LUMGUDREN-460055 format. One record per atom (N, C-alpha, C): x, y, z. Coordinates in steps of 0.001 Angstrom, whole numbers, plus 500000, padded with zeros to 6 digits. Layout:
XYZ
...
// end
This chain:
238949579984533713
238622579883535152
237421580718535472
236402580220536217
235172581030536464
235534582036537513
234529582968537664
234651583989538705
234738583352540093
234022582207540290
233986581600541582
235383580937541780
235875580295540807
237211579726540951
238340580751541130
238145581937540489
239131583002540748
239056583516542194
237810583562542696
237575584052544077
238205583080545060
238039581787544820
238625580768545651
240252580892545699
240766581188544486
242187581286544439
242675582554545060
241808583512545178
242294584863545745
242410584952547230
241993583871547953
242110583812549387
241194584763550128
241540585079551414
240584585806552232
240422587250551797
241468587975551264
241233589347550813
240129589381549662
240221588464548781
239352588407547629
237867588162548132
237777587228549105
236429586892549632
235892588082550424
236709588776551178
236251589980551937
235713591031551002
236465591216549870
235982592175548827
234636591811548210
234602590480547869
233352589981547283
232187590139548200
232267589936549470
231163590149550453
230860591622550568
231867592432550606
231580593839550580
230872594334549340
231207593788548144
230438594140546945
229073593686546873
228758592497547518
227433592016547636
226525592873548470
227145593373549518
226349594391550387
226213595678549736
227289596111549073
227207597510548460
226392597488547124
226574596481546379
225911596464545088
225165595142544805
224075594897545514
223441593545545502
222842593271544097
222559594287543341
221928594073541999
222831594176540874
224078594360541138
225141594500540039
225182593173539254
225469593167537977
225499592094537206
226546591093537679
227772591653538023
228837590792538593
228402590072539848
227770590803540766
227296590180541984
226330589058541708
225316589298540890
224278588222540671
224905587080539924
225909587328538974
226521586166538374
227269585367539283
227923585985540213
228720585213541224
227813584444542156
226733585045542575
225793584344543489
225102583194542747
224770583414541475
224109582315540737
225077581110540594
226292581423540359
227309580335540265
227499579676541515
227519580391542705
227810579824543999
226555578959544384
225289579330544013
224054578618544329
224062577248543553
224692577277542427
224706576052541554
225796575078542029
226712575542542878
227846574674543242
227975574520544725
226945574089545492
227032573928546863
228059572849547308
228860573173548232
229922572319548716
229815572046550253
229529573040550956
229512572874552419
228167572533552996
228079571958554165
226942571890554951
226884573164555891
225715573683556195
225691574885556921
225051574550558314
225929574839559323
225416574665560752
225060575970561336
223888576174561798
223449577412562500
223597577308563970
224350578141564676
224589578061566074
223724579240566689
222797578928567524
221953579911568118
221774579691569627
221233580695570267
221057580594571787
221162581974572380
220878582098573620
220818583399574291
222303583943574431
222347585339574471
223634585961574823
224258585369576065
225580585219575997
226351584717577237
226345583218577414
225701582494576461
225652581011576671
226892580371576209
227772581084575496
229049580539575109
229125580092573630
228369580731572825
228308580367571358
229659580554570708
230298581787570985
231529581969570276
232667581132570712
232758580816572017
233678579907572483
233522578488571920
232256578080571854
231995576787571216
232414576819569777
232060577851569006
232481577843567631
233994577815567445
234724578498568327
236221578444568315
236769576972568414
236070576269569425
236428574832569620
236144573982568378
234907574218567822
234489573466566687
235416573746565486
235835574975565275
236765575301564225
238100574539564345
238616574555565524
239913573893565806
239766572382565524
238589571783565908
238420570349565641
238270570077564164
237502570879563471
237334570802562012
238556570950561235
239398571828561708
240663572049560975
241683570845561294
241547570293562398
242433568998562657
241909567915561717
240633567944561333
240146566945560473
240423567196558997
241088568404558793
241360568859557418
240293569551556689
239233569957557437
238109570616556745
238216572142556872
237981572796555776
238074574269555812
236705574783556290
236647576016556977
235524576540557678
235267577934557352
234142578312556993
233668579712556852
232651580023557911
232846581204558516
232002581561559655
231328582954559459
230067583067559659
229349584280559645
228854584470561072
229449585536561752
229037585861563052
228168587114563049
226815586970563269
225889588099563169
225835588782564528
226436590030564513
226605590755565745
225486591797565946
225360592302567142
224458593424567341
224958594559566604
224106595546566289
224496596703565415
224951597926566188
225859598622565677
226248599883566270
225131600993566040
224727601661567096
223664602629566911
224198603784566066
225477604080566095
225965605220565341
226137604855563847
226842603752563531
227179603435562196
226171602445561482
225477601703562369
224588600655561768
225396599271561412
226726599409561694
227577598230561338
227673597273562479
228280596167562305
228482595181563356
229426595681564406
229199595374565656
230127595799566769
231314594839566862
231347593764566144
232488592851565949
232733592079567232
231844592090568250
232127591373569480
232361589899569331
231478589348568496
231523587829568356
232789587428567608
233135588169566562
234274587854565761
235485587906566640
235629588923567539
236764589123568446
236826587903569414
235735587332569798
235773586250570730
235994584841570140
235856584806568749
236123583422568098
237584583310567830
238231582348568581
239679582176568402
240047581489567208
240828582122566327
241262581511565070
242717582032564772
243378581294563885
244693581673563466
244663582608562264
244942583858562220
244758584734561137
245601584222559882
246643583524560126
247368582992558958
246799581804558300
245768581182558926
245206580016558409
244282580285557266
244595579891556052
243708580269554966
242466579278554850
242433578265555711
241385577386555778
240315577866556659
240331579034557222
239366579561558122
239085581009557731
237779581310557575
237420582633557293
236210583105558157
236368584274558918
235339584682559774
234918586158559322
233673586329559248
233084587681558862
231969587962559839
231883589218560295
230897589736561076
229862590489560228
228631590276560615
227471590919559868
226705591648560991
226139592902560550
225333593601561541
223833593093561474
223186592773562560
221889592315562556
220862593490562211
221305594701562543
220440595854562330
219099595692562975
217974595774562182
216671595737562829
216016594366562747
216908593333562387
216266591988562204
216193591310563652
214989591118564146
214838590598565494
215370589157565534
215371588372564465
215804587032564556
217195586812564677
217990587931564671
219471587847564700
220179587554563472
219471587709562337
220046587417561007
220127588691560212
221176588940559547
221327590176558778
220803589977557384
220444591071556701
219948590904555320
220964590212554378
222321590414554649
223272589819553849
223524588322554202
222877587846555211
223182586529555677
223008585416554620
221879585491553928
221480584433552876
222595584486551759
222773585586551002
223668585515549948
225127585203550430
225513585804551570
226819585449552110
226988583976552418
225937583402552990
226021581962553321
226107581126551978
225351581477550933
225437580798549694
226872580898549111
227431582072549274
228783582215548684
229785581360549434
229817581413550747
230681580587551598
230409579087551339
229121578747551196
228804577377550951
229471576748549740
229830577612548808
230435577069547533
231933576989547702
232507577579548798
233935577753548912
234629576920550075
233831576554551038
234360575860552183
233640574434552411
234316573688553295
233793572395553638
232658572517554631
232747573424555538
231779573649556586
231545575156556660
230261575511556830
229828576974557029
229113577025558362
229481577971559196
228755578148560456
228173579494560462
227008579689560886
226284580980561000
225852581097562490
226420582132563168
226085582374564647
225145583500564693
223989583430565315
223124584495565456
223267585202566759
222665586448566786
222815587288568025
222165586675569176
220947586061568955
220372585255570031
219448586162570819
218234586308570344
217342587356571121
215951586740571383
215808585460571677
214518585019571990
213837584107570941
212509584177570882
211795583229570020
212141583396568581
212510584673568202
212766584875566697
213983584158566246
214705583469567213
215944582629566718
215453581655565827
214166581306565717
213723580268564840
214045580663563296
214373581908563121
214813582338561752
216004581567561220
216910581095562101
218056580392561736
217664579162560859
216581578564561184
216036577395560417
215816577714558919
215664578993558601
215495579493557195
216807579642556522
217909579299557143
219250579493556589
220106578298556649
220062577560557724
221016576497558123
220441575136557671
221319574270557369
220961572822557131
220769572124558482
221604572442559508
221494571925560820
221524573020561798
220454572983562663
220381574072563697
220799573472565034
221881574143565648
222386573766566965
221928574832567946
221091574534568924
220575575375569925
221487575216571143
222110576326571704
222939576214572850
222066576668574111
222118575883575166
221417576267576372
222522576103577532
222360576919578576
223297577014579726
222713576397581046
223453575513581729
222923574973582918
222638576081584030
221602575895584745
221304576808585908
220762578155585527
220514578416584267
220036579707583839
218527579682583584
217907578496583511
216512578497583148
216371578442581604
217440578450580812
217341578429579366
216630577283578866
216906576086579441
216251574818578933
214757574890578955
214192575331580054
212738575372580202
212194576575579510
212813577746579600
212334578910578987
212355578724577441
213292578180576818
213269578016575358
212391576910574920
212081575923575735
211109574943575297
209740575664575298
209419576460576390
208199577197576370
208014578110575296
209144578744574794
209055579754573830
208782579307572387
208727577969572243
208509577401570898
209785577109570145
210872577310570783
212186577126570101
212470575517569932
211653574857570651
211849573297570547
211566572761569088
210835573635568277
210542573162566941
211775573440566036
212728574285566407
213832574617565593
215093573761565632
215558573352566800
216870572732566754
216864571261566304
217986571016565574
218217569588565200
219113569017566255
219897569754566924
220802569350567992
220805570417569044
220825570052570354
220911570960571461
222228570669572155
223030571796572301
224374571648572932
224180572323574346
224277571556575391
224291572136576718
225678572555577006
225949573860577187
227260574382577387
227682574233578817
228991574543579084
229481574608580452
229345573251581107
229626572195580397
229463570833580855
230283570523582066
231285571429582429
232136571225583549
231421571421584887
230148571906584776
229311572141585953
228695570814586443
228902569706585738
228554568408586128
227056568132586297
226611567950587548
225203567601587806
224277568671587286
224586569946587247
223813571004586699
223608570843585177
224710570482584566
224636570220583049
223732568995582774
223965567957583595
223114566800583344
221654567084583579
221303567922584587
219934568325584843
219347569127583647
220183570049583217
219707570868581992
219404569985580842
220335569004580496
220111568091579476
218811567290579567
218566566864580948
217340566111581119
216057566959580895
216244568286581307
215080569205581149
214767569346579586
215844569537578853
215670569711577369
215121568463576860
215591567325577262
215039566010576624
213549565941576906
213175566287578095
211756566254578425
210868567304577618
211529568391577427
210849569508576684
210691569238575208
211725568557574710
211637568218573242
210577567146572872
210307566321573882
209338565288573577
209869564187572677
208972563690571876
209368562505570990
209123562931569525
210098562541568659
209954562762567239
208924561788566692
208287562246565527
207393561215564859
208272560141564227
207601558910564053
208446557855563409
208991558273562056
210254557962561862
210888558307560552
211454559767560579
211139560589561495
211624561906561582
212983561860562416
213714562963562281
215019563222563029
214620563404564479
215215562689565369
215123562897566756
216254563816567221
215957565001567800
217039565936568156
218024565341569135
219301565507568832
220306564973569705
220680566011570723
221109565531571933
221513566533572977
222968566078573480
223808567095573303
225261566894573717
225578567883574765
226377567458575841
226815568211576805
228346568547576402
228680569857576401
230017570294575981
230606571182576995
231893571257577065
232666572227577746
233757572663576826
233437573687576095
234278574103574942
235788574405575370
236000575227576478
237412575450576778
238221574231577004
237592573080577473
238364571820577728
238254570888576533
237541571299575546
237316570335574416
236414569200574679
235684569269575768
234815568280576163
233579568195575306
233281567038574712
232081566885573921
232151567462572594
233194568105572141
233319568722570878
233331567644569705
234072566618569842
234071565600568801
232711564912568721
232025564698569844
230722564139569842
229710565035569203
229806566271569387
228891567358568733
229139567353567295
230389567273566854
230687567256565416
230111565999564812
230216564891565609
229684563601565146
228195563704564860
227435564412565725
226007564506565606
225660565453564434
226474566496564206
226226567393563082
226459566624561779
227460565715561729
227669564916560555
226588563899560402
226127563371561494
225051562335561414
223684562930560825
223472564216561271
222321564892560756
222494565203559303
223736565589558943
224009565858557455
223752564583556657
224135563408557240
223917562211556411
222397561873556370
221670562163557466
220219561947557391
219546562814556453
219986564087556266
219439565015555312
219707564610553891
220836564058553683
221515563932552351
220483563482551318
220360564124550236
219505563656549158
218182564598549100
217149563924549024
215816564700548850
215509565620549997
215859565219551232
215528566069552332
216344567381552315
217641567270551974
218464568455551917
218012569298550808
217649568761549619
217258569593548488
215929570307548813
215029569559549429
213730570197549878
213953571305550799
214855571125551847
215047572071552784
215624573379552198
216678573225551352
217300574402550759
216396575061549729
215509574246549032
214652574883548032
213602575842548958
213111575270550061
212137576067550830
212900577352551371
214182577161551764
214843578411552242
215007579459551131
215305578991549872
215485579971548778
214117580596548535
213010579898548575
211683580489548365
211431581507549425
211694581131550691
211473582058551763
212277583376551631
213541583260551203
214331584439551059
213847585239549907
213417584604548883
212924585373547662
211673586104548070
210758585531548863
209520586185549266
209862587410550116
210745587248551105
211140588368551896
211831589456551110
212668589143550145
213345590223549333
212327590952548535
211401590174547903
210327590919547104
209471591831547964
209061591286549082
208221592172550016
208921593318550533
210232593209550758
211069594315551302
211178595416550253
211305594979548989
211527595850547878
210285596579547427
209161595749547401
207945596250546728
206708596210547640
206875595763548828
205736595729549762
204764594596549422
203688594509550180
202768593428549951
202059593435548562
201792594617548100
201177594798546787
202128594249545675
203381594514545818
204394594024544897
204470592500544963
204391592010546181
204471590547546318
203292589872545640
202132590559545787
200976589974545130
201070590068543565
201642591198543063
201803591309541627
202864590349541071
203773589956541940
204925589108541504
204324587701541160
203159587272541695
202605586045541526
203289584922542283
203167583667541777
203901582577542353
205357582668542340
205935582406543468
207439582495543681
208111581191543660
207393580145543184
208030578896543155
209245578947542211
210356578196542616
211535578156541845
211676576754541187
212190576825539985
212379575497539252
213473574803540059
213560573453539882
214532572701540639
215896573186540280
216715573564541384
218023573976541205
218190575525540768
217031576155540553
217061577555540076
217510578508541255
218308579433540884
218817580414541837
217790581463542238
217625581744543416
216686582825543854
217159584175543515
218471584364543299
219060585703542970
218674585980541516
218749585007540654
218425585324539243
216895585533539124
216131584856539956
214677585015539968
214318586384540461
215019586916541538
214775588214542034
215076589279541098
216090589173540287
216426589999539213
215344590121538185
214760589007537805
213696588947536753
212467589756537338
212077589389538627
210938589941539221
211098591495539421
212358591925539810
212604593330539941
212388594025538683
212946593490537581
212745594146536247
211333594254535876
210582593171536133
209124593116535798
208323594182536558
208466594294537905
207769595082538756
208201596571538591
209374596812538154
209925598211538000
209408598857536775
208756598160535885
208284598714534608
207129599703534863
// end
């Protein structure tokens, strides 16, 4: 049995310990071996849920989890929370708002602290996502949601779902801020507001414009999560986007994400000069960025 298989058999406590070890000892041999194995065995599709605070992301994720579990799919969730000024850790607000059954071994929710990352993603987000991607059928990453930097979620997720709220100006503000380039799907929340939700969807549709021939045309769904309204349709669009990506598009997207993470990791450790000394950061097809970072670290540390 591999370490990854043993981790899967260990349930939530084993996974929680593994994520803690990744954060505490990112360069340990056992950590890198586990991440390399996880990168080589992707299972889940990753949905990134982003949008401004208060738009209802956590409520929406709770409804999505319930629907996916009814379909028999296991779900791993990374909720990236604002950081505590005292400890630097996650305030755990999002995890507390995501309704799940603690006894359900098919659902795992972990909070991460955003710390000083403006895009609402934590440093642990990439390796944690890769690990969950190897263990669950669906992985959801929820960002803090702090403006234009939300486009960072595109460097992590296979499918980006942008949430906007009727009557708040989100739809127009976010189209102007350049977020229109990021979402694959737009979820207009609080669909029980009726005409206001329809107007927000129309504003988003106008802001998104038209996709180029052969490209994905962003879908727009109106949802009311507490009522379950639009949840199945939203899942259908996530699955449709996954089918559109399947094959070379998905491989190219994930390879680009791995290169991006590797570049950020090298720059964070060694600065721009180290990044220059590292040379080309292209990865061989299917090569793990974690193993490559280990080799670059050894080379630059000499």
